[in-house]
N, C-alpha and C positions, 0 to 999 in steps of 0.2 A: 689511355686517351684522356686528355684534360680539356674540357670545354671552358673557354674563358669568357665568351661573350655571346649573346643570343639577341638577334635582331629579327623584327617582324614588321610587316606592313600589309595594307590592302593594295591588291592590283586588280585591273579589270580582266575578266574572262572573255571568251569570244563572243559572249552575248552582251558585253558591257557591264556585267554585273560584278561586284567585288567579290574577291576570294583572297585566300591567305598565302603569302610568301614569307619564308623564313630563311635567314642566313645564320649559320653556326660557325663561330671562329674557335678553333681548337689548337692545341699543341699535341701533334701526333708523335708518339715516342715508340717506335717499333721495339718489341722485346722488353719493354719496361717492366721491372718488377714492381709489385704493388707498393712495397715499402720504400722504393726509391722516389727521389724528386725529379722534376724535369731537368733542372740545372745539372744534376748529378750524372744523368745519362745522356743528356743533350737531345733536345726535341726540335722539330721544325713546324712552324705555324702553317696551318691550312684553313681554308674556309670553303664551305659548300652552301648551295642554295637548293630550295625546293619550293615548289607552289603546287597547290592542289586544285583538281577540277571540282566542278559542282553539277549535279544532275538536275534535269528537269522532270523527266518521267521517273519518279522515285517510288520505291516501295516503302510501305509504312513501317516495316521491320528494320530499315537501315539505321545505322548509328547516326547520332544527331549532328547535323551541320549547324553549328552555332551562329545564329543571325540576330541582329538587333531588330528592334521594332520597325525600323525604316528600311530593313533588308541588308544593312551593312554588316561588316565583320569587325568592327573596332573592338568589341568585347573579346572576341577570340584573339585578336592580335594583342590586346592587353594581357590576356592570360598567358600567351607566349612569353612576352617581355617581363612579366611579373612572376607569378607562381612557378611557371614551367622553367623559366630562366634560373630562378633561385635554386631549384632542384638540381638542374643540370650542372651548374657551376659549383656545387657544393662538395662534389667528390670526383674521383677518377672513375672511368668506365672501362670495362674489359671487353665488351661486346655490344652489338646493336640490340640484341635480345634483352640484354640487361637494361638498356635505356628504355626500350619498348615496355618491358615489364613494369619498370618504375613509373612511366607515364600513365599506364592503365591503372595502376594502384593509386596514384595521386588523384586521378579523376574520381575513382570510387564509385562510379554509376554503372548499371548494365549497358547503357548505350552512349556513354560519353557525353552526356548532356550538361555536365557541370563545366568542363574546360572546353568541350567541343571537339568533335571528331576531325574537323578541319584544322583545328590548331595542332592537335596531337599528331595527325598523319604528316603534316608539313615538317614537323620536327623529326618524325620517325624516318621519313625519306632522306632528309638532310643528314641525319646520323648514319644511315646506311651508306651514304656517299662518303662520309668521313672515314669509316672503317675500310672501305674499298680503297681510298687513297693511302691510308696507313699501310695496308697490305700490298700497295703498288700493283693492284690487279684491276682489270676492267670491272665496272659495276656489275654487269651480267654475271661474271665469273664469281664475284663475292656473293651475290644472291644465290647461285647454284650451290656454293660451298655452304652457305648458311642453311639452305633448305634441304641439302642432301639430294639434289635432283641432278639429272643428266641434261645439261643444256641443249638446246636445239632450236632451229628456226621454226617459228609457228607459221601456219597458213595465214594468209592475208584475207581478212574479211573486209572487203572494201564497200562502203556504204555509197552506192551509186545513185540511189533515189531516196529522198527524205519525205515522210509523211507523218501522220499522227500529230502530237503535239509539237514536233520539231519543224512542222511546216503547216500549221493551221489546218490540218487535216485535209490538205489538197489530195493526199493518198490516205486510204484507210489505215494500213499498216504503217508502223513508225519507220522501219528501215528495210529497204530493198537492197540486198547485198550480193556482190559477186565474190564468191570464195575462190582464191587462186592458190594452187599448190606449187610445191617445189622450192628450189633455192630462191632466197629473197630477191635477188637481182632479176632472175627470170620471171618470178611471180609478179613483181612490181612492173616490169615492162609490159606484161600481159594486162595488168590492171590499168595501166596508163593508156594503152592502145584501146582497150574496151571502153574506158571512161570517155575518152575523146570521141570515139565512134558514137556512143550513146548521146553525147551532147550534139553532135552533128545531126543525128536523127531528130532529136527533140526540138531543136532550134532554140529560140530565144525564150527560156523559161527561167523562173526565179531559182535561187539556191536556197536550200534549207539550212537549218542551224548546224548541221554537222558536216557541211561541205559537199553534199550530193545535190543533184538536180531535184526540183520539186514541180513536176508537171501535174496535170489532172487527166483522168481517164474516165470514160462512161461505164466501163465494167471492171470487175475484180481481176479478170483474166488478162487484160491488155498489158500491164506491166510485166507480167510473167512471159508473155509471148516475146516482148522485147528482150528480156533477159535471156530467155532460151536461145534467141537468135545470136546473142553475143556468145553464149557458151558454145554454140556450134562453130563459132569462128575462132574460138581460143581454147586450145587444148589445155587440159588440167584445171578447168574452171567448173563451178557449179553455182547453184542459187541457195541463198539463205534469206530468211526474214526475221525481223523482231516485230512480232504482232503487238507487243506492249498492251496485252489485253486488258489491264487495269483501266486503261484510258478509254476502252471501248464499252466497259461494263455499265449498264444502266437498268436497275430494278430487275436484276437476276438474268438478264440477257445482254447480248452483245450487238452493238450497232455498227454496221459497215455499209457505206454508200446508201444511206437511207433504208437499208433493210435490217430487220431484226432477226438475230440468230439465237435460238436456245443453245445451251451447251452441246446438246447432241448434234444439232444441225451445224454448229461450228466445227465440231470434230469431223463430221462427214466432209465439210468443205476443205479442211486441211488434207484429209486422206485423198480427196480428189485432186487437189493441187499437186500433192507429192506424187501421185501416180501419173500425172500428165506432163510434169515439168521435172527437169533434173535438179531436185532438191538435195542439199547437204544437211541443213538444219532449220528448225523452227523454234524461235526463242519466245518464252512467255506466251504460249498459245491461249492460256486462260488466266483468270485473275489470280492474284498472289496467294490466296487461301483455298483455291479449287484443287487441292492435291489429288482428289480421286479422279477428276478429269485429266489432270496431267498423266496419271498412271495409266489410264485407258488409251490415251493417244500414244504414249510411250510403247505400250504393248502392241498396239496396232501397226506402228511404224518401225518396230524393232528390226534392225538389220538393213534397213533402207534409208532412214533419215533420223538424225539426232533430234531429241527434244531437249531444249536447253532452259534451265532455271536461271532467272535473273531476280526480278522482284520476288519470285517464289522462295529464293535461297539467300539472297542479299549477301553473299560472300561470308556467310556466318557459319562456322564449322558445326554448330549444333543443328542448324536448320538443314544443312547439307546431310548430316548424319540421319536425321529424321526422314529426309526425302529418300535416302538410300534404303532404310528399312521398309519403305512403302514402295520401293522400285518406281518412283514416280517420274524420273527423268533419265536421260542418258549422258547429259553434259551440264556444266555449270559455268556461268559467266563469273569471272573474277574481277572485281572492281575494288581496289584497296580502300576508296573513300567510303564504301558501303559499310566497312567494318572499322576503319579508323587507325590501323597501324600496319606496318609491313609484317611484323611478327604474326599477327592474326590473318593477314592475307595468305601468308605461307601455310598456316595451319588450315585454312580453307582449301588450298591446293592439295594438302596431304589428305584431307577428309574426301575430296573429290577422287583422287587417285586410289585411295582406300576402297572406294565404292566401284572401281573399275571403270570410271567415267572419264570423259575429256574435259580438260580445263581450257577455257577460252578467256583470255584476259582482254580488258576493255577500257577505253577512254570514257568520257562523259560528254554531255551535250554542251556544257560550259567548260572549255578547255583553256589551257595556258600553253606556253612554249616548253614546259618541262616534258622531258622525254622518258621519264622514269619507267612508264608502263611498257616501253619497247624493251628495255633491259630486263625488266621483271618477267615478261612473257618469254624472252629467250632464256633467261636463267632457270626458270622452272620447267623448261621443255614443254611449254603449253601447246595444245593442239592448234590454237589459233590466236589471232589478235585482232580486235576491232579497234581501228584507229581513225574511222571516219572516211569521208570522201576526199577527193583529191582537188576540191575547189576552195581549200582554206588552208592558209599557211600553217597554223598550229597543228592541223591534222597531217600535213605533208612532213612536218618535222619528225613525227614519230616513224614514218616510213624511211625517211632519210637516215635516222639513227639505226634502224634495222639494217640498212645497207652497210653502214659503218661497222656494226657488230659482225656482219658476215666477213668483212676483211679482218677484223680484230681476231675472230675465232680461227681463221686460217693461219694467222701469225702466231697463235699461242702454241 
């Protein structure tokens, strides 16, 4: 693989904030010997694009999304077209792992703060696409071969109601999710029917940042009563939440609907909700450094409900391994932009599976029309995928890509 030109630009995400898009132009030369030249073996030009999402509710241990003082990404864009481009065009490449390793070394910081995780990841995803094209295989299959995983359809974690920082705290928890099992086509049909039914019940309410409804309720239980009614109507569904407890923490306690909960009281609340309603998982039930609280809840809910680390683990293999030693959780959210390269995201999946836990791949609050996360989730055989609600084009495109993958997999 010979990369000949690298382009980058700022594009708006779903919130209207700038993020990074990269285009790689390359000469793909299948079976090329290292010592041969492109003209000697005959290559064909290809180009690939990638754009990266941006989070709003972020963990402090995430890789650095490089932004300018005004919130822009012009420095990250310049890094791609300057230093990164020079490194990519200077030699031939034999694998996407080789490119990712070189980008990580080029940055040289523990959290990609010099070149920016947003700059590096956009290049990393575009490079993965280049090698899939060179091998003439679907992107998800190339990812599975790279990761050594068995590909498979993930459960759909459909964000039907938005709260927390994604909806000005109209609801206390950040995401109220309907988990849909089975083949993607059947799961998506159930999700669509349930989402529309919920909309009819709620009436004219605002949409949150992730494409779900954003109503208000007087009690913590009311949203779950609505979701439980949907579950009763649609087989193969259950409830999940992202508590995003970092956003609820204030002076050592958690604030929900004008009530203050000490960690013990919040744990009892989760246990009560999980006993009364058909829960599949609870994500980030406590703040990012409250490992002991995670472990206590995981032990209490073991066998009945997954406890998912997100801000707690930030797609970081070392933090996942530490959580495994503490038996702190039972599932891990995988967000490539939390770690900054496809290579390290795959390593995070490996660490998750080594712990015997479920991997759930996820979009971010600020999304683009890039559907990489769908191919990644299918390729690594993830337990599930969070791609947002059905009320926003950029979220729907991820589900539509999963439907395409279902057909591709049947044809392979």
